[in-house]
Z-matrix of the N, CA and C atoms (Angstrom, degrees):
N
C 1 1.456
C 2 1.519 1 107.79
N 3 1.308 2 116.04 1 148.82
C 4 1.455 3 121.90 2 178.47
C 5 1.534 4 109.10 3 -88.01
N 6 1.320 5 117.45 4 115.28
C 7 1.466 6 120.41 5 -176.83
C 8 1.525 7 113.34 6 -58.33
N 9 1.327 8 117.01 7 -30.60
C 10 1.467 9 119.32 8 -177.92
C 11 1.528 10 111.75 9 -70.67
N 12 1.334 11 118.10 10 -17.46
C 13 1.461 12 121.49 11 179.41
C 14 1.531 13 112.51 12 -88.19
N 15 1.319 14 117.29 13 -16.74
C 16 1.466 15 120.68 14 -176.18
C 17 1.520 16 109.66 15 -77.75
N 18 1.344 17 115.08 16 120.57
C 19 1.464 18 120.49 17 177.86
C 20 1.524 19 110.00 18 -89.23
N 21 1.347 20 115.23 19 -44.54
C 22 1.468 21 120.45 20 179.13
C 23 1.519 22 107.64 21 -166.36
N 24 1.325 23 115.94 22 -171.98
C 25 1.465 24 121.39 23 179.58
C 26 1.513 25 108.70 24 -126.73
N 27 1.337 26 116.31 25 145.32
C 28 1.466 27 119.04 26 175.92
C 29 1.523 28 109.68 27 -82.68
N 30 1.374 29 117.05 28 -178.73
C 31 1.463 30 120.27 29 -175.89
C 32 1.522 31 113.19 30 -66.08
N 33 1.364 32 116.71 31 -16.74
C 34 1.467 33 120.06 32 177.83
C 35 1.523 34 111.75 33 -92.25
N 36 1.327 35 116.91 34 -1.66
C 37 1.462 36 119.89 35 179.36
C 38 1.520 37 113.49 36 90.71
N 39 1.337 38 117.00 37 5.23
C 40 1.472 39 119.92 38 178.00
C 41 1.524 40 110.11 39 -78.33
N 42 1.292 41 114.54 40 139.22
C 43 1.463 42 119.71 41 -179.53
C 44 1.524 43 110.07 42 -71.57
N 45 1.312 44 116.21 43 135.29
C 46 1.464 45 123.01 44 171.85
C 47 1.522 46 105.36 45 -103.71
N 48 1.305 47 114.18 46 119.54
C 49 1.466 48 119.97 47 -173.12
C 50 1.525 49 111.53 48 -88.20
N 51 1.297 50 114.72 49 147.96
C 52 1.459 51 122.49 50 174.30
C 53 1.524 52 107.11 51 -101.51
N 54 1.316 53 116.12 52 97.96
C 55 1.459 54 120.53 53 -176.53
C 56 1.527 55 112.27 54 -109.65
N 57 1.299 56 118.34 55 3.29
C 58 1.463 57 119.60 56 -175.16
C 59 1.522 58 111.71 57 -61.64
N 60 1.323 59 118.53 58 -39.81
C 61 1.463 60 120.20 59 178.30
C 62 1.520 61 110.25 60 -63.82
N 63 1.313 62 116.72 61 -42.38
C 64 1.460 63 120.44 62 179.69
C 65 1.521 64 111.05 63 -67.99
N 66 1.329 65 116.77 64 -37.60
C 67 1.455 66 121.24 65 178.41
C 68 1.517 67 109.98 66 -65.32
N 69 1.329 68 116.86 67 -43.83
C 70 1.462 69 120.50 68 178.59
C 71 1.529 70 110.92 69 -61.80
N 72 1.320 71 115.95 70 -42.56
C 73 1.468 72 119.86 71 179.57
C 74 1.526 73 110.60 72 -65.41
N 75 1.333 74 116.82 73 -41.52
C 76 1.463 75 120.26 74 179.05
C 77 1.524 76 110.42 75 -65.64
N 78 1.330 77 116.46 76 -40.99
C 79 1.460 78 120.53 77 178.29
C 80 1.527 79 110.76 78 -62.73
N 81 1.314 80 116.89 79 -44.11
C 82 1.464 81 121.23 80 178.80
C 83 1.530 82 110.73 81 -63.07
N 84 1.333 83 116.76 82 -42.37
C 85 1.462 84 120.34 83 178.47
C 86 1.520 85 111.22 84 -63.33
N 87 1.324 86 116.34 85 -42.68
C 88 1.455 87 120.75 86 179.45
C 89 1.528 88 110.89 87 -65.03
N 90 1.320 89 117.34 88 -42.18
C 91 1.463 90 121.55 89 177.52
C 92 1.521 91 110.63 90 -61.04
N 93 1.320 92 116.97 91 -43.83
C 94 1.465 93 121.32 92 178.74
C 95 1.526 94 110.86 93 -64.59
N 96 1.329 95 116.47 94 -40.09
C 97 1.462 96 120.99 95 177.72
C 98 1.520 97 110.46 96 -60.47
N 99 1.332 98 116.84 97 -44.39
C 100 1.470 99 121.28 98 -179.51
C 101 1.524 100 110.05 99 -63.93
N 102 1.317 101 117.78 100 -42.95
C 103 1.462 102 121.05 101 178.76
C 104 1.526 103 110.97 102 -62.57
N 105 1.325 104 116.84 103 -43.46
C 106 1.469 105 120.62 104 178.27
C 107 1.520 106 110.67 105 -63.53
N 108 1.326 107 116.57 106 -39.17
C 109 1.459 108 120.76 107 179.22
C 110 1.529 109 110.51 108 -64.04
N 111 1.329 110 117.07 109 -39.00
C 112 1.464 111 121.00 110 177.05
C 113 1.527 112 110.75 111 -62.97
N 114 1.316 113 116.90 112 -42.07
C 115 1.467 114 121.27 113 179.45
C 116 1.519 115 110.20 114 -63.13
N 117 1.330 116 116.48 115 -45.16
C 118 1.464 117 120.72 116 179.66
C 119 1.526 118 110.25 117 -62.30
N 120 1.323 119 117.34 118 -44.71
C 121 1.462 120 121.12 119 179.29
C 122 1.523 121 110.42 120 -62.01
N 123 1.322 122 117.01 121 -41.32
C 124 1.465 123 120.90 122 178.09
C 125 1.517 124 111.79 123 -62.22
N 126 1.328 125 116.68 124 -40.83
C 127 1.467 126 120.34 125 178.29
C 128 1.519 127 111.26 126 -65.82
N 129 1.322 128 117.15 127 -38.80
C 130 1.464 129 120.52 128 178.19
C 131 1.525 130 110.33 129 -64.53
N 132 1.329 131 116.91 130 -40.51
C 133 1.468 132 120.63 131 178.55
C 134 1.523 133 109.75 132 -64.13
N 135 1.337 134 117.05 133 -43.54
C 136 1.466 135 119.91 134 178.52
C 137 1.526 136 111.17 135 -60.29
N 138 1.330 137 117.16 136 -43.13
C 139 1.463 138 120.53 137 179.68
C 140 1.530 139 110.98 138 -63.12
N 141 1.329 140 117.01 139 -43.74
C 142 1.457 141 120.67 140 179.01
C 143 1.523 142 110.83 141 -64.19
N 144 1.317 143 116.88 142 -42.21
C 145 1.459 144 121.24 143 179.47
C 146 1.528 145 110.48 144 -63.52
N 147 1.316 146 116.42 145 -43.01
C 148 1.469 147 121.18 146 178.76
C 149 1.530 148 110.06 147 -59.60
N 150 1.337 149 117.28 148 -43.68
C 151 1.462 150 120.97 149 179.24
C 152 1.529 151 111.15 150 -64.26
N 153 1.322 152 116.90 151 -40.42
C 154 1.477 153 120.17 152 -179.61
C 155 1.518 154 111.23 153 -67.65
N 156 1.331 155 116.86 154 -40.47
C 157 1.462 156 119.91 155 178.31
C 158 1.527 157 109.88 156 -64.73
N 159 1.317 158 116.51 157 -41.62
C 160 1.470 159 120.43 158 178.48
C 161 1.523 160 110.02 159 -60.29
N 162 1.330 161 116.95 160 -44.52
C 163 1.458 162 121.15 161 178.26
C 164 1.521 163 112.00 162 -62.88
N 165 1.328 164 116.91 163 -40.14
C 166 1.463 165 120.87 164 178.94
C 167 1.530 166 110.49 165 -65.52
N 168 1.326 167 117.05 166 -40.68
C 169 1.467 168 120.26 167 179.16
C 170 1.527 169 111.16 168 -65.76
N 171 1.325 170 116.86 169 -35.54
C 172 1.470 171 119.95 170 176.58
C 173 1.525 172 110.11 171 -65.15
N 174 1.340 173 117.04 172 -39.65
C 175 1.464 174 120.32 173 176.96
C 176 1.522 175 111.01 174 -64.23
N 177 1.333 176 117.17 175 -41.68
C 178 1.461 177 121.52 176 178.36
C 179 1.525 178 109.50 177 -59.57
N 180 1.326 179 117.37 178 -44.50
C 181 1.466 180 120.57 179 178.83
C 182 1.526 181 111.24 180 -61.72
N 183 1.337 182 116.56 181 -40.08
C 184 1.463 183 120.69 182 177.49
C 185 1.528 184 110.36 183 -62.42
N 186 1.317 185 117.09 184 -45.74
C 187 1.465 186 120.82 185 179.84
C 188 1.528 187 111.26 186 -64.85
N 189 1.312 188 116.97 187 -37.77
C 190 1.471 189 120.01 188 177.82
C 191 1.523 190 110.07 189 -62.22
N 192 1.314 191 115.82 190 -41.73
C 193 1.472 192 119.91 191 177.65
C 194 1.520 193 110.95 192 -62.25
N 195 1.336 194 116.53 193 -43.04
C 196 1.465 195 120.28 194 178.89
C 197 1.530 196 111.05 195 -64.37
N 198 1.318 197 116.48 196 -40.83
C 199 1.471 198 120.49 197 178.19
C 200 1.532 199 109.99 198 -62.58
N 201 1.311 200 116.18 199 -44.17
C 202 1.464 201 120.39 200 179.38
C 203 1.521 202 110.78 201 -60.75
N 204 1.329 203 116.37 202 -43.88
C 205 1.470 204 120.20 203 178.13
C 206 1.516 205 111.04 204 -61.68
N 207 1.329 206 117.68 205 -42.91
C 208 1.465 207 121.34 206 179.84
C 209 1.529 208 111.24 207 -66.83
N 210 1.328 209 116.98 208 -39.04
C 211 1.462 210 119.90 209 177.63
C 212 1.521 211 110.83 210 -62.38
N 213 1.332 212 116.95 211 -40.21
C 214 1.470 213 120.69 212 177.25
C 215 1.524 214 110.13 213 -63.99
N 216 1.331 215 115.20 214 -42.31
C 217 1.468 216 119.60 215 -179.96
C 218 1.527 217 110.45 216 -63.32
N 219 1.317 218 116.98 217 -46.34
C 220 1.464 219 121.45 218 179.43
C 221 1.525 220 109.84 219 -65.33
N 222 1.307 221 117.06 220 -40.15
C 223 1.463 222 121.04 221 177.98
C 224 1.516 223 111.54 222 -61.08
N 225 1.307 224 117.82 223 -36.89
C 226 1.463 225 122.10 224 176.66
C 227 1.504 226 111.36 225 -63.94
N 228 1.320 227 118.44 226 -40.06
C 229 1.461 228 121.43 227 178.25
C 230 1.519 229 110.64 228 -66.91
N 231 1.313 230 115.90 229 -39.87
C 232 1.461 231 119.29 230 179.97
C 233 1.522 232 109.37 231 -63.80
N 234 1.329 233 116.95 232 -43.09
C 235 1.456 234 121.30 233 -179.98
C 236 1.525 235 110.83 234 -63.35
N 237 1.332 236 116.65 235 -46.54
C 238 1.466 237 120.78 236 178.91
C 239 1.530 238 109.81 237 -63.04
N 240 1.302 239 117.23 238 -42.33
C 241 1.466 240 121.40 239 179.61
C 242 1.512 241 112.15 240 -63.36
N 243 1.344 242 116.95 241 -41.18
C 244 1.476 243 119.90 242 -179.02
C 245 1.511 244 110.58 243 -69.43
N 246 1.318 245 118.41 244 -33.10
C 247 1.457 246 121.60 245 178.84
C 248 1.515 247 110.06 246 -69.93
N 249 1.354 248 117.29 247 -43.16
C 250 1.459 249 121.02 248 -178.74
C 251 1.535 250 111.83 249 -66.98
N 252 1.317 251 117.28 250 -34.82
C 253 1.462 252 119.43 251 -177.04
C 254 1.526 253 112.18 252 -87.57
N 255 1.319 254 116.52 253 -16.44
C 256 1.421 255 121.03 254 -170.22
C 257 1.432 256 120.63 255 -85.47
């Protein structure tokens, strides 16, 4: 037994341990661990969100390019049509 943990003895001679300091330290460590875990989880979510937004913006750029190509194609038909009818 660790003498520094013994607070007193009961009437049967059994050691009564003083664990409150250790309990407080363990509680504080656990609380800090939980807070750190929350921070890490938040950072992972931010990274995932950033990647998804980047992917969405790349898709938007692709669609804009396709729209531009279609507008040029439609514009060509309008020009050809106006020349033929004009």
